[in-house]
PDB file of N, CA, C and O in Angstrom:
ATOM      1  N   MET A   1      -5.060   4.146  23.501  1.00  0.00           N
ATOM      2  CA  MET A   1      -3.924   3.311  23.156  1.00  0.00           C
ATOM      3  C   MET A   1      -3.556   3.438  21.683  1.00  0.00           C
ATOM      4  O   MET A   1      -2.416   3.156  21.313  1.00  0.00           O
ATOM      5  N   LEU A   2      -4.483   3.853  20.843  1.00  0.00           N
ATOM      6  CA  LEU A   2      -4.205   3.942  19.413  1.00  0.00           C
ATOM      7  C   LEU A   2      -3.466   5.246  19.118  1.00  0.00           C
ATOM      8  O   LEU A   2      -4.055   6.234  18.678  1.00  0.00           O
ATOM      9  N   VAL A   3      -2.168   5.218  19.372  1.00  0.00           N
ATOM     10  CA  VAL A   3      -1.304   6.379  19.188  1.00  0.00           C
ATOM     11  C   VAL A   3      -0.135   5.931  18.308  1.00  0.00           C
ATOM     12  O   VAL A   3       0.502   4.923  18.612  1.00  0.00           O
ATOM     13  N   PRO A   4       0.166   6.667  17.208  1.00  0.00           N
ATOM     14  CA  PRO A   4       1.215   6.247  16.283  1.00  0.00           C
ATOM     15  C   PRO A   4       2.573   5.985  16.931  1.00  0.00           C
ATOM     16  O   PRO A   4       3.341   5.166  16.425  1.00  0.00           O
ATOM     17  N   THR A   5       2.884   6.652  18.027  1.00  0.00           N
ATOM     18  CA  THR A   5       4.172   6.404  18.673  1.00  0.00           C
ATOM     19  C   THR A   5       4.188   5.087  19.444  1.00  0.00           C
ATOM     20  O   THR A   5       5.257   4.557  19.747  1.00  0.00           O
ATOM     21  N   ARG A   6       3.011   4.559  19.761  1.00  0.00           N
ATOM     22  CA  ARG A   6       2.913   3.282  20.485  1.00  0.00           C
ATOM     23  C   ARG A   6       2.588   2.123  19.558  1.00  0.00           C
ATOM     24  O   ARG A   6       3.148   1.035  19.689  1.00  0.00           O
ATOM     25  N   ILE A   7       1.683   2.364  18.623  1.00  0.00           N
ATOM     26  CA  ILE A   7       1.250   1.324  17.681  1.00  0.00           C
ATOM     27  C   ILE A   7       1.613   1.807  16.283  1.00  0.00           C
ATOM     28  O   ILE A   7       1.020   2.756  15.769  1.00  0.00           O
ATOM     29  N   ARG A   8       2.583   1.152  15.680  1.00  0.00           N
ATOM     30  CA  ARG A   8       3.125   1.609  14.396  1.00  0.00           C
ATOM     31  C   ARG A   8       2.310   1.128  13.199  1.00  0.00           C
ATOM     32  O   ARG A   8       2.267   1.818  12.181  1.00  0.00           O
ATOM     33  N   ARG A   9       1.673  -0.017  13.289  1.00  0.00           N
ATOM     34  CA  ARG A   9       0.898  -0.589  12.185  1.00  0.00           C
ATOM     35  C   ARG A   9      -0.471  -1.035  12.703  1.00  0.00           C
ATOM     36  O   ARG A   9      -0.615  -1.469  13.845  1.00  0.00           O
ATOM     37  N   VAL A  10      -1.475  -0.913  11.821  1.00  0.00           N
ATOM     38  CA  VAL A  10      -2.829  -1.362  12.147  1.00  0.00           C
ATOM     39  C   VAL A  10      -3.354  -2.145  10.949  1.00  0.00           C
ATOM     40  O   VAL A  10      -3.334  -1.647   9.823  1.00  0.00           O
ATOM     41  N   LEU A  11      -3.822  -3.358  11.185  1.00  0.00           N
ATOM     42  CA  LEU A  11      -4.456  -4.173  10.154  1.00  0.00           C
ATOM     43  C   LEU A  11      -5.910  -4.322  10.558  1.00  0.00           C
ATOM     44  O   LEU A  11      -6.212  -4.813  11.646  1.00  0.00           O
ATOM     45  N   VAL A  12      -6.816  -3.897   9.675  1.00  0.00           N
ATOM     46  CA  VAL A  12      -8.234  -3.888  10.005  1.00  0.00           C
ATOM     47  C   VAL A  12      -9.052  -4.401   8.818  1.00  0.00           C
ATOM     48  O   VAL A  12      -8.711  -4.164   7.659  1.00  0.00           O
ATOM     49  N   GLU A  13     -10.126  -5.101   9.131  1.00  0.00           N
ATOM     50  CA  GLU A  13     -11.056  -5.540   8.098  1.00  0.00           C
ATOM     51  C   GLU A  13     -11.975  -4.370   7.750  1.00  0.00           C
ATOM     52  O   GLU A  13     -12.541  -3.729   8.635  1.00  0.00           O
ATOM     53  N   VAL A  14     -12.115  -4.101   6.460  1.00  0.00           N
ATOM     54  CA  VAL A  14     -12.934  -2.981   5.994  1.00  0.00           C
ATOM     55  C   VAL A  14     -14.027  -3.515   5.076  1.00  0.00           C
ATOM     56  O   VAL A  14     -13.743  -4.195   4.090  1.00  0.00           O
ATOM     57  N   GLY A  15     -15.273  -3.205   5.405  1.00  0.00           N
ATOM     58  CA  GLY A  15     -16.396  -3.620   4.578  1.00  0.00           C
ATOM     59  C   GLY A  15     -16.631  -2.634   3.444  1.00  0.00           C
ATOM     60  O   GLY A  15     -16.660  -1.423   3.662  1.00  0.00           O
ATOM     61  N   MET A  16     -16.794  -3.144   2.257  1.00  0.00           N
ATOM     62  CA  MET A  16     -17.049  -2.300   1.089  1.00  0.00           C
ATOM     63  C   MET A  16     -18.533  -2.199   0.756  1.00  0.00           C
ATOM     64  O   MET A  16     -18.964  -1.255   0.094  1.00  0.00           O
ATOM     65  N   VAL A  17     -19.299  -3.164   1.211  1.00  0.00           N
ATOM     66  CA  VAL A  17     -20.757  -3.134   1.062  1.00  0.00           C
ATOM     67  C   VAL A  17     -21.352  -3.396   2.442  1.00  0.00           C
ATOM     68  O   VAL A  17     -20.789  -4.170   3.217  1.00  0.00           O
ATOM     69  N   PRO A  18     -22.476  -2.768   2.759  1.00  0.00           N
ATOM     70  CA  PRO A  18     -23.055  -2.976   4.087  1.00  0.00           C
ATOM     71  C   PRO A  18     -23.537  -4.411   4.280  1.00  0.00           C
ATOM     72  O   PRO A  18     -24.299  -4.947   3.475  1.00  0.00           O
ATOM     73  N   ILE A  19     -23.076  -5.009   5.360  1.00  0.00           N
ATOM     74  CA  ILE A  19     -23.474  -6.369   5.711  1.00  0.00           C
ATOM     75  C   ILE A  19     -24.146  -6.362   7.084  1.00  0.00           C
ATOM     76  O   ILE A  19     -25.148  -7.043   7.300  1.00  0.00           O
ATOM     77  N   TYR A  20     -23.577  -5.579   8.012  1.00  0.00           N
ATOM     78  CA  TYR A  20     -24.048  -5.545   9.392  1.00  0.00           C
ATOM     79  C   TYR A  20     -24.714  -4.216   9.705  1.00  0.00           C
ATOM     80  O   TYR A  20     -24.381  -3.188   9.116  1.00  0.00           O
ATOM     81  N   GLU A  21     -25.639  -4.245  10.616  1.00  0.00           N
ATOM     82  CA  GLU A  21     -26.279  -3.032  11.090  1.00  0.00           C
ATOM     83  C   GLU A  21     -25.233  -2.169  11.806  1.00  0.00           C
ATOM     84  O   GLU A  21     -24.438  -2.677  12.596  1.00  0.00           O
ATOM     85  N   HIS A  22     -25.238  -0.876  11.526  1.00  0.00           N
ATOM     86  CA  HIS A  22     -24.312   0.098  12.130  1.00  0.00           C
ATOM     87  C   HIS A  22     -22.854  -0.135  11.747  1.00  0.00           C
ATOM     88  O   HIS A  22     -21.955   0.311  12.459  1.00  0.00           O
ATOM     89  N   GLN A  23     -22.610  -0.811  10.659  1.00  0.00           N
ATOM     90  CA  GLN A  23     -21.250  -1.078  10.191  1.00  0.00           C
ATOM     91  C   GLN A  23     -20.603   0.222   9.719  1.00  0.00           C
ATOM     92  O   GLN A  23     -21.230   1.009   9.010  1.00  0.00           O
ATOM     93  N   ALA A  24     -19.361   0.445  10.107  1.00  0.00           N
ATOM     94  CA  ALA A  24     -18.621   1.616   9.628  1.00  0.00           C
ATOM     95  C   ALA A  24     -18.336   1.447   8.137  1.00  0.00           C
ATOM     96  O   ALA A  24     -18.052   0.342   7.676  1.00  0.00           O
ATOM     97  N   THR A  25     -18.412   2.532   7.396  1.00  0.00           N
ATOM     98  CA  THR A  25     -18.080   2.495   5.975  1.00  0.00           C
ATOM     99  C   THR A  25     -16.559   2.551   5.815  1.00  0.00           C
ATOM    100  O   THR A  25     -15.842   2.907   6.751  1.00  0.00           O
ATOM    101  N   ALA A  26     -16.083   2.202   4.637  1.00  0.00           N
ATOM    102  CA  ALA A  26     -14.652   2.283   4.357  1.00  0.00           C
ATOM    103  C   ALA A  26     -14.166   3.721   4.552  1.00  0.00           C
ATOM    104  O   ALA A  26     -13.081   3.932   5.095  1.00  0.00           O
ATOM    105  N   ASP A  27     -14.945   4.705   4.120  1.00  0.00           N
ATOM    106  CA  ASP A  27     -14.573   6.113   4.304  1.00  0.00           C
ATOM    107  C   ASP A  27     -14.447   6.475   5.781  1.00  0.00           C
ATOM    108  O   ASP A  27     -13.547   7.223   6.163  1.00  0.00           O
ATOM    109  N   GLN A  28     -15.334   5.953   6.602  1.00  0.00           N
ATOM    110  CA  GLN A  28     -15.268   6.235   8.038  1.00  0.00           C
ATOM    111  C   GLN A  28     -14.009   5.642   8.670  1.00  0.00           C
ATOM    112  O   GLN A  28     -13.370   6.279   9.508  1.00  0.00           O
ATOM    113  N   VAL A  29     -13.658   4.429   8.267  1.00  0.00           N
ATOM    114  CA  VAL A  29     -12.446   3.798   8.793  1.00  0.00           C
ATOM    115  C   VAL A  29     -11.214   4.596   8.366  1.00  0.00           C
ATOM    116  O   VAL A  29     -10.339   4.875   9.185  1.00  0.00           O
ATOM    117  N   LEU A  30     -11.147   4.962   7.084  1.00  0.00           N
ATOM    118  CA  LEU A  30     -10.010   5.754   6.592  1.00  0.00           C
ATOM    119  C   LEU A  30      -9.919   7.085   7.335  1.00  0.00           C
ATOM    120  O   LEU A  30      -8.832   7.502   7.735  1.00  0.00           O
ATOM    121  N   GLY A  31     -11.044   7.742   7.517  1.00  0.00           N
ATOM    122  CA  GLY A  31     -11.073   9.020   8.218  1.00  0.00           C
ATOM    123  C   GLY A  31     -10.666   8.900   9.669  1.00  0.00           C
ATOM    124  O   GLY A  31      -9.916   9.731  10.181  1.00  0.00           O
ATOM    125  N   TYR A  32     -11.155   7.876  10.331  1.00  0.00           N
ATOM    126  CA  TYR A  32     -10.851   7.658  11.742  1.00  0.00           C
ATOM    127  C   TYR A  32      -9.350   7.454  11.950  1.00  0.00           C
ATOM    128  O   TYR A  32      -8.728   8.106  12.789  1.00  0.00           O
ATOM    129  N   LEU A  33      -8.793   6.546  11.179  1.00  0.00           N
ATOM    130  CA  LEU A  33      -7.365   6.266  11.337  1.00  0.00           C
ATOM    131  C   LEU A  33      -6.505   7.430  10.831  1.00  0.00           C
ATOM    132  O   LEU A  33      -5.467   7.735  11.418  1.00  0.00           O
ATOM    133  N   GLY A  34      -6.930   8.070   9.757  1.00  0.00           N
ATOM    134  CA  GLY A  34      -6.195   9.229   9.246  1.00  0.00           C
ATOM    135  C   GLY A  34      -6.137  10.358  10.255  1.00  0.00           C
ATOM    136  O   GLY A  34      -5.102  11.010  10.398  1.00  0.00           O
ATOM    137  N   ALA A  35      -7.232  10.595  10.953  1.00  0.00           N
ATOM    138  CA  ALA A  35      -7.282  11.659  11.957  1.00  0.00           C
ATOM    139  C   ALA A  35      -6.389  11.343  13.152  1.00  0.00           C
ATOM    140  O   ALA A  35      -6.048  12.240  13.923  1.00  0.00           O
ATOM    141  N   ARG A  36      -6.013  10.091  13.311  1.00  0.00           N
ATOM    142  CA  ARG A  36      -5.158   9.685  14.423  1.00  0.00           C
ATOM    143  C   ARG A  36      -3.706   9.485  14.002  1.00  0.00           C
ATOM    144  O   ARG A  36      -2.897   8.962  14.769  1.00  0.00           O
ATOM    145  N   GLY A  37      -3.380   9.905  12.773  1.00  0.00           N
ATOM    146  CA  GLY A  37      -1.990   9.872  12.338  1.00  0.00           C
ATOM    147  C   GLY A  37      -1.550   8.641  11.582  1.00  0.00           C
ATOM    148  O   GLY A  37      -0.355   8.357  11.507  1.00  0.00           O
ATOM    149  N   TYR A  38      -2.502   7.896  11.013  1.00  0.00           N
ATOM    150  CA  TYR A  38      -2.161   6.702  10.239  1.00  0.00           C
ATOM    151  C   TYR A  38      -2.484   6.923   8.762  1.00  0.00           C
ATOM    152  O   TYR A  38      -3.437   7.623   8.418  1.00  0.00           O
ATOM    153  N   SER A  39      -1.678   6.316   7.903  1.00  0.00           N
ATOM    154  CA  SER A  39      -1.939   6.401   6.468  1.00  0.00           C
ATOM    155  C   SER A  39      -2.065   4.990   5.889  1.00  0.00           C
ATOM    156  O   SER A  39      -1.442   4.044   6.372  1.00  0.00           O
ATOM    157  N   LEU A  40      -2.878   4.876   4.854  1.00  0.00           N
ATOM    158  CA  LEU A  40      -3.129   3.586   4.213  1.00  0.00           C
ATOM    159  C   LEU A  40      -1.889   3.136   3.451  1.00  0.00           C
ATOM    160  O   LEU A  40      -1.296   3.905   2.695  1.00  0.00           O
ATOM    161  N   VAL A  41      -1.508   1.883   3.662  1.00  0.00           N
ATOM    162  CA  VAL A  41      -0.362   1.293   2.965  1.00  0.00           C
ATOM    163  C   VAL A  41      -0.850   0.431   1.805  1.00  0.00           C
ATOM    164  O   VAL A  41      -0.381   0.573   0.675  1.00  0.00           O
ATOM    165  N   SER A  42      -1.799  -0.468   2.093  1.00  0.00           N
ATOM    166  CA  SER A  42      -2.258  -1.397   1.062  1.00  0.00           C
ATOM    167  C   SER A  42      -3.589  -2.009   1.443  1.00  0.00           C
ATOM    168  O   SER A  42      -3.965  -2.051   2.615  1.00  0.00           O
ATOM    169  N   LEU A  43      -4.299  -2.485   0.422  1.00  0.00           N
ATOM    170  CA  LEU A  43      -5.546  -3.228   0.601  1.00  0.00           C
ATOM    171  C   LEU A  43      -5.314  -4.653   0.120  1.00  0.00           C
ATOM    172  O   LEU A  43      -4.667  -4.880  -0.903  1.00  0.00           O
ATOM    173  N   TYR A  44      -5.850  -5.607   0.870  1.00  0.00           N
ATOM    174  CA  TYR A  44      -5.710  -7.009   0.522  1.00  0.00           C
ATOM    175  C   TYR A  44      -7.102  -7.598   0.323  1.00  0.00           C
ATOM    176  O   TYR A  44      -7.779  -7.941   1.292  1.00  0.00           O
ATOM    177  N   PRO A  45      -7.533  -7.717  -0.950  1.00  0.00           N
ATOM    178  CA  PRO A  45      -8.885  -8.222  -1.227  1.00  0.00           C
ATOM    179  C   PRO A  45      -9.106  -9.594  -0.600  1.00  0.00           C
ATOM    180  O   PRO A  45      -8.233 -10.462  -0.620  1.00  0.00           O
ATOM    181  N   SER A  46     -10.298  -9.757  -0.047  1.00  0.00           N
ATOM    182  CA  SER A  46     -10.597 -11.004   0.639  1.00  0.00           C
ATOM    183  C   SER A  46     -11.829 -11.712   0.111  1.00  0.00           C
ATOM    184  O   SER A  46     -11.828 -12.939   0.002  1.00  0.00           O
ATOM    185  N   ALA A  47     -12.878 -10.976  -0.221  1.00  0.00           N
ATOM    186  CA  ALA A  47     -14.111 -11.632  -0.666  1.00  0.00           C
ATOM    187  C   ALA A  47     -14.806 -10.769  -1.714  1.00  0.00           C
ATOM    188  O   ALA A  47     -14.790  -9.540  -1.641  1.00  0.00           O
ATOM    189  N   ARG A  48     -15.403 -11.427  -2.671  1.00  0.00           N
ATOM    190  CA  ARG A  48     -16.125 -10.740  -3.748  1.00  0.00           C
ATOM    191  C   ARG A  48     -17.497 -11.363  -3.932  1.00  0.00           C
ATOM    192  O   ARG A  48     -17.716 -12.537  -3.635  1.00  0.00           O
ATOM    193  N   LEU A  49     -18.422 -10.539  -4.434  1.00  0.00           N
ATOM    194  CA  LEU A  49     -19.745 -11.034  -4.800  1.00  0.00           C
ATOM    195  C   LEU A  49     -19.646 -11.769  -6.128  1.00  0.00           C
ATOM    196  O   LEU A  49     -18.613 -11.706  -6.796  1.00  0.00           O
ATOM    197  N   ALA A  50     -20.692 -12.455  -6.511  1.00  0.00           N
ATOM    198  CA  ALA A  50     -20.706 -13.205  -7.774  1.00  0.00           C
ATOM    199  C   ALA A  50     -20.434 -12.297  -8.978  1.00  0.00           C
ATOM    200  O   ALA A  50     -19.875 -12.747  -9.978  1.00  0.00           O
ATOM    201  N   ASP A  51     -20.828 -11.023  -8.885  1.00  0.00           N
ATOM    202  CA  ASP A  51     -20.605 -10.101 -10.007  1.00  0.00           C
ATOM    203  C   ASP A  51     -19.212  -9.456  -9.980  1.00  0.00           C
ATOM    204  O   ASP A  51     -18.908  -8.601 -10.812  1.00  0.00           O
ATOM    205  N   GLY A  52     -18.372  -9.865  -9.028  1.00  0.00           N
ATOM    206  CA  GLY A  52     -17.005  -9.375  -8.977  1.00  0.00           C
ATOM    207  C   GLY A  52     -16.756  -8.206  -8.031  1.00  0.00           C
ATOM    208  O   GLY A  52     -15.604  -7.844  -7.790  1.00  0.00           O
ATOM    209  N   ARG A  53     -17.821  -7.610  -7.490  1.00  0.00           N
ATOM    210  CA  ARG A  53     -17.629  -6.479  -6.563  1.00  0.00           C
ATOM    211  C   ARG A  53     -16.987  -6.956  -5.262  1.00  0.00           C
ATOM    212  O   ARG A  53     -17.321  -8.016  -4.732  1.00  0.00           O
ATOM    213  N   LEU A  54     -16.069  -6.153  -4.773  1.00  0.00           N
ATOM    214  CA  LEU A  54     -15.393  -6.442  -3.518  1.00  0.00           C
ATOM    215  C   LEU A  54     -16.358  -6.235  -2.357  1.00  0.00           C
ATOM    216  O   LEU A  54     -16.985  -5.180  -2.261  1.00  0.00           O
ATOM    217  N   THR A  55     -16.488  -7.220  -1.479  1.00  0.00           N
ATOM    218  CA  THR A  55     -17.371  -7.083  -0.327  1.00  0.00           C
ATOM    219  C   THR A  55     -16.615  -6.603   0.907  1.00  0.00           C
ATOM    220  O   THR A  55     -17.114  -5.763   1.656  1.00  0.00           O
ATOM    221  N   TRP A  56     -15.423  -7.130   1.118  1.00  0.00           N
ATOM    222  CA  TRP A  56     -14.588  -6.668   2.214  1.00  0.00           C
ATOM    223  C   TRP A  56     -13.136  -6.975   1.899  1.00  0.00           C
ATOM    224  O   TRP A  56     -12.832  -7.793   1.032  1.00  0.00           O
ATOM    225  N   CYS A  57     -12.253  -6.311   2.612  1.00  0.00           N
ATOM    226  CA  CYS A  57     -10.824  -6.545   2.445  1.00  0.00           C
ATOM    227  C   CYS A  57     -10.116  -6.199   3.755  1.00  0.00           C
ATOM    228  O   CYS A  57     -10.700  -5.589   4.651  1.00  0.00           O
ATOM    229  N   ASP A  58      -8.874  -6.593   3.846  1.00  0.00           N
ATOM    230  CA  ASP A  58      -8.030  -6.172   4.958  1.00  0.00           C
ATOM    231  C   ASP A  58      -7.275  -4.932   4.499  1.00  0.00           C
ATOM    232  O   ASP A  58      -6.811  -4.863   3.362  1.00  0.00           O
ATOM    233  N   ALA A  59      -7.157  -3.956   5.390  1.00  0.00           N
ATOM    234  CA  ALA A  59      -6.452  -2.713   5.087  1.00  0.00           C
ATOM    235  C   ALA A  59      -5.314  -2.537   6.081  1.00  0.00           C
ATOM    236  O   ALA A  59      -5.511  -2.625   7.293  1.00  0.00           O
ATOM    237  N   LEU A  60      -4.121  -2.288   5.551  1.00  0.00           N
ATOM    238  CA  LEU A  60      -2.952  -2.071   6.380  1.00  0.00           C
ATOM    239  C   LEU A  60      -2.648  -0.582   6.438  1.00  0.00           C
ATOM    240  O   LEU A  60      -2.540   0.078   5.405  1.00  0.00           O
ATOM    241  N   PHE A  61      -2.512  -0.060   7.640  1.00  0.00           N
ATOM    242  CA  PHE A  61      -2.170   1.344   7.873  1.00  0.00           C
ATOM    243  C   PHE A  61      -0.849   1.407   8.634  1.00  0.00           C
ATOM    244  O   PHE A  61      -0.501   0.484   9.371  1.00  0.00           O
ATOM    245  N   ARG A  62      -0.122   2.500   8.448  1.00  0.00           N
ATOM    246  CA  ARG A  62       1.105   2.722   9.213  1.00  0.00           C
ATOM    247  C   ARG A  62       1.104   4.115   9.800  1.00  0.00           C
ATOM    248  O   ARG A  62       0.408   5.013   9.325  1.00  0.00           O
ATOM    249  N   ALA A  63       1.885   4.273  10.825  1.00  0.00           N
ATOM    250  CA  ALA A  63       2.009   5.599  11.432  1.00  0.00           C
ATOM    251  C   ALA A  63       2.643   6.530  10.411  1.00  0.00           C
ATOM    252  O   ALA A  63       3.641   6.186   9.778  1.00  0.00           O
ATOM    253  N   ALA A  64       2.057   7.708  10.255  1.00  0.00           N
ATOM    254  CA  ALA A  64       2.536   8.652   9.240  1.00  0.00           C
ATOM    255  C   ALA A  64       3.845   9.297   9.653  1.00  0.00           C
ATOM    256  O   ALA A  64       4.388  10.118   8.914  1.00  0.00           O
TER     257      ALA A  64
END
């Protein structure tokens, strides 16, 4: 179902630091969606650690 002609936009939560076992990395998510014809539009920061590092964010992709 994840085909750019059917689904024009994808909003997904992307982890920047490992929290869960077997969690996909940000690079894996970008690669997966990129290989299916989607390009990154923007990142929306959602949570940070006490030292300021981003823990996760929402990523918006669009059909290329």
